[in-house]
N, C-alpha and C positions, 0 to 999 in steps of 0.2 A: 176283672173286666172295670166292673164295679169298684175297683178302688182306683184303678187308673183314672176313671172319669168323677170319682171324686177330687184327687188331686189334681186334676186340670180345673175342675168345678173351684178351687181353692186359689189355685193361684189366679185364677179370673177374677173370685173374688178381691184378690189380695191387690192385684195391680187396679181393679176398680176403687176401692178403698184409697190408694196412695193418689189417683187422678183426684177423687174427692177432696184430697188433703189438698190438695194445689192450688184445684180450685176455691176451696174455701179461704184460702189467704193466710194459712200459719206456715209461709214462709217471705221472707226476705232476702234482698240483695243488696251488699250494702257496695256505695262506690265512694272513695275518697280519692279528691283531687286538689291541685294548687288553686287558688283563686285566679282571676282573670289578668291580675297582673304579669304574672311569672307563665301560665298556659290556659289561654283562655278558651282555645279547641277543646279541650280535656272538660276544662267547667263546663263549656253549652253542650257538651254530650251526655254529662251527666246528668245534666238540669233536662235536656230534652226526653233522654230515659226518664226519668220520674216523673213527669210531666204526662207520658206517654202511660206509666203504669202507678199510679202512685201506692196504691196498694201494697206493691211490693218492692218496690224502690226505693231504699235511703239516700241520703247523699252529705258528705261531709267536704271540708275542706282541710286543709295542711296549712302551716304557716309558712307567709311570706320569705320570714328569714329561718326556713326549715335547719339550714346546719346548726342554727344554734338552739333550736328549737324541737331537736328530737325528740322528747320525751313529750313534747304536745303532741306529738306527730303519733308515737308509740299508744299514746294515752287513746286515741280517738279511734285506733283500730282496735284495742282492748276492748274499748266501748260496743264496737258492732257485736263483737264477737262475747260478749257478756249476753246479749239477747236470744235466748235459743232459737226464735224463728228467723233470724239470721244463717242463711244456709252457705253464702258465699260473699265472699271480698275483694273485689274490683280497686286495684289501687294504681292511677296513671297519671302523673307521673309516680314510679315506684321511688320516691327520692330515701335518702340513709332515713333509716330507721326502721324499713319494711324489713328488712331480713329479721330482726330482733324481735318486732312487732310477730310478724308471723311464728316466730320460735316457742313466743311468750303464747299463744293461742293454740299452739301445737299442746302447751306440755300445760293448758288449761282440761284439757280432755277433749275438743273438739275437732279430733278427726273425721268428725261427717263433717266437716267445711271445706270447700273450695276454697283458695286462696290463687289468685292473681295477681303477676306482677306487670303492668305496663310501662314502657319507657324506663326501665330501671337504671338507678343512679347507684348501684353496685355491682362488681364485678359480676361474670357469669358465674363463675364457680360459689360466690356467695348465695347471689340472689337462688340460683335455681335449687339450691339443696333447703331453700326453704317456703318457697313456693312449688303448687301443682305443675304450673307452666308460664313462660314468659315470652311477652311481646314486644317487639321493639322494631323501629326501622333498620334496615340494613347498614347501617352506619360506616362499616368499614369497607362496605362496597361502593359508598357512595362517593370513596378515593375516588375511585375510575370514572363513574359518571360524573361528577363534579367536571373533573379535568377533561372529560368528555366535550363538552359544553363549552368549557374555556378554550378548549383547541377550535373548535366549531365558531367561536366567536375571534379569533386570533390575540388573544391574551398576550401580553409582556409581563405582566405583572400578576402577581397571586397575594395578593393581603390575609392574612389568617390570622381572627381575632380571638383571643381565647384565655384563659388565667389557669395557675395549677390547680385548683381543685376539680376542672373539667378535665384538664389533662392530663392526671391521675387515670382517669377512668378507661378500661380497657379498649373498649370499644372506640372512642374518641381516640384515645392513641394512635391505633390502630389505622381510624382513617385518614390523621394526620401523618401517618407514617408512610402511607398511600398517595397522599394531595404530594407529596414532599419528593416521592420516588417519582411518580408522573409527571411533575412539574421541569425536574430536572432531566429527564427524556424530554419531554416536548420544546424543552429550551426558554420555558417561562422560570421568568427569576419569584421564587417561592420569599414572603417575609413572614415571621411569627411574632404579629404584634402583642402583647400584652396589654388587657382589658383591664379594668378595676371588676373583683367578683361581687355581681349583685346583690350577693347574701353576708357582704362586709360591710364596714363602719359608713359607706356612702351612699348602699342600699340600690334600687331600682333605676331610680332618678339620678346619682349619682351616674352610674353604668354607662346610664343613657346618654347625658351629657358628654361624657369620656367620647362616646362614636362622633356624637354630631361636629365634636371639637376636630376629631383627629383625621378624618375623611380628608377634609380641606387641605390639611398639611401633609398628607399621603400624597394626593395631587397633585401637590407642588412641588412635592420631592422627586417625585415620575411624570414630573411634565412633560405632554406632548404623547406619552405610552398609553395603551388600554390599561388598564387595571380593574381587576376582578376582586371583590371584595364578600368576604364569610367569614359568620360570626358562629359560635357552638351555642349560644346562650338565648332563649327565647326572648327575654325584654329588651335584647337587645337589636331586634329586627326591625322594628317600628323607626328607630331612628337610624338604622344603617340604611332602610330602604329609602328614608324621606330624605338622607342626605345625596343620595347618589343621584336622585331622579333628574335632575337639569344641568349633571356634569357630563359631557357628551363623551368623557373617555372615564369615565365609571360604569362598571358592569355589577350585575348580583345573578352569579349562581342558580341561589336556590335557599331558601330559610333552613336551619338549624333540621327544623321537625317540616320537610316538606308540603304544601301545601296552598290551596287557592286562598285560604282563612287567615293562612299564619303573618298576620300584622299588615296585610293588604288592605284592608280597608281602613284602618286608622292612617297609614300613611298616605295612603292616596284617597280619604276623605269621601269613601261609599258608604252607601248604605246598606252595605250585604251582612249576612249574620254567617257563620258557622254553622253548618246543617242543614242548608238553602242548597238549591240546585246549582252543582260543580260547575256544567259548561255555563252558566249564565253569571257564574261568577266570577269562570275566566275572560268571559266577553264584556263584563265590566270593567273588569281591569286592561283588559286589552284596550278600551276604549279612551283610558286615562292615562296608558302609556304610550299611546299615539299621540294625543296632546301633547305632550311633553319629548317628542321624536325619542323616546325610549323602547319601543317594541321589543328589537332587536338586543338589550340590555339588560333584560330581567327572564326568571325563568323560576319554574316551580315543579310541583307535581299536579298532574289531573285530580287527586281526590284527595282527602284532609287523613291521611293514614290513623294520627292520632286517635283522632274522633273512631275510626273505622275500628280503632286495638279498641275502646271502649266497647264499639256495637257489638263487636262481635264476640268478647267475653260474655256483656250482659245477655246473649243469645246463647252463647253454650252452656252459661250459667244456668238458663233457666231449663235447656232440655237435660243437661245433666241432673237436676230436682226432681225435672219430671221423670226420668229412667231412660228418657229417650235415648243420653249419651250414657254408657255405664262405666266410661272411662276417666279418670280425673285430667286425660291426657291423650285426647285421639286427634293425630296431626293430621289426619284424612279430615276429618270434621273439620278444622280450624281453616286447614287450606280451603276445603270448599264455601265455607262462612266468606272468607277475604276476596274469593273470587265473586260472589255474589254482592260484596257490598262496595269490593274496587276491583273490574273488572281490567285481566293484566295482569292481578298481583303476584310476584313472584314471592312465595314462602318457604324458607329454609331452615333447619336447621342450624346454629351458630356453631362454628369451628374455630377455636381460638390459635395462637401464633404456632402454641407445641402439638396442633394436631388433635387435641382432642375435643368432641364433640358433642356437643349438650342436647338432650332428645325431648327434653323438655322447652328449650329456649327457641325460639322461631323468631326471625328476619323477615321483612318486607320490603321489597323494592318495586319503586314503580318508574315509569319513562320519564325525561326530561319532557317539558311543555314548549311550544315554541309559539310566543302570545303573534307573533304573525298571522298563524290558523286561525286565531279566534276576534283578529281585527274586520271591521265592515269598513 
């Protein structure tokens, strides 16, 4: 009996020491995001997390031209892992280089570290082999939800702006295939429009200028028809939203990363910032859309999923470091955290076209916003 009591006291002491270690601040969570030009929501979410807990959160950004500067991205992740106090890394968006860096971190002997990839740009089979778990919007399923919105609006033509690098990504390709299939079933003309890659020679500015110039050309080409526009790239959302605003036959079913904050503040001249009150943000957007007779021509999701991905990842990492979560991949805990951050979120494991399900790759889906519901 005395032996059992001693063991119990020892276990309690270990837990107390572990709690003290966390409280004393000898642990960190590192967050790597893009800059504001390519992914403002992720940047702001990391910034918010760091401000809320500056003792335990460190942040950095990968280059805008990440395709040409992969080694820089990898080196920044390795730098995080070289600090023994860093117990978890959250990368969002997980651009190319994530897999290579995570593999190198494991080779450094950092099996004690939690590696989380948000919004990956490497195929599921690749990134799931390196990350402890992966979080992403349900891109393939958007092929259904986007077309449901278009059907509700009575769209005649659907224009899909993308470029070869994006179309080579498995989940984007799956969404594109479903968009085409649904468009055909609904009698909507599908148009594939190749835009410049923002990581190419023209940069983000060149890609944005292309959108501003091409939207009027498409509307002239399909004059008299209702035309919905969608682009797979974050940096193209602002010019696309702006180009559509005062064109009565132009429609915008959702951003590539659906959210009230994804480009809307800049394109509509609003003083709202990612991380604020979502309902108030939607009301502010609706007010401007109403001024331009565009309430029924725009939609998005009610909550910023990419921000929620970082919020959930940081919360999960803290609980894992504290020992409140004991698994590096606890699907029930992940789903519960998303429900708290974005009520109504549908969290599922990703299954590819071959029927393979990845138990550490989670997709998130929300419903479409009708801005008429937020107009006053």
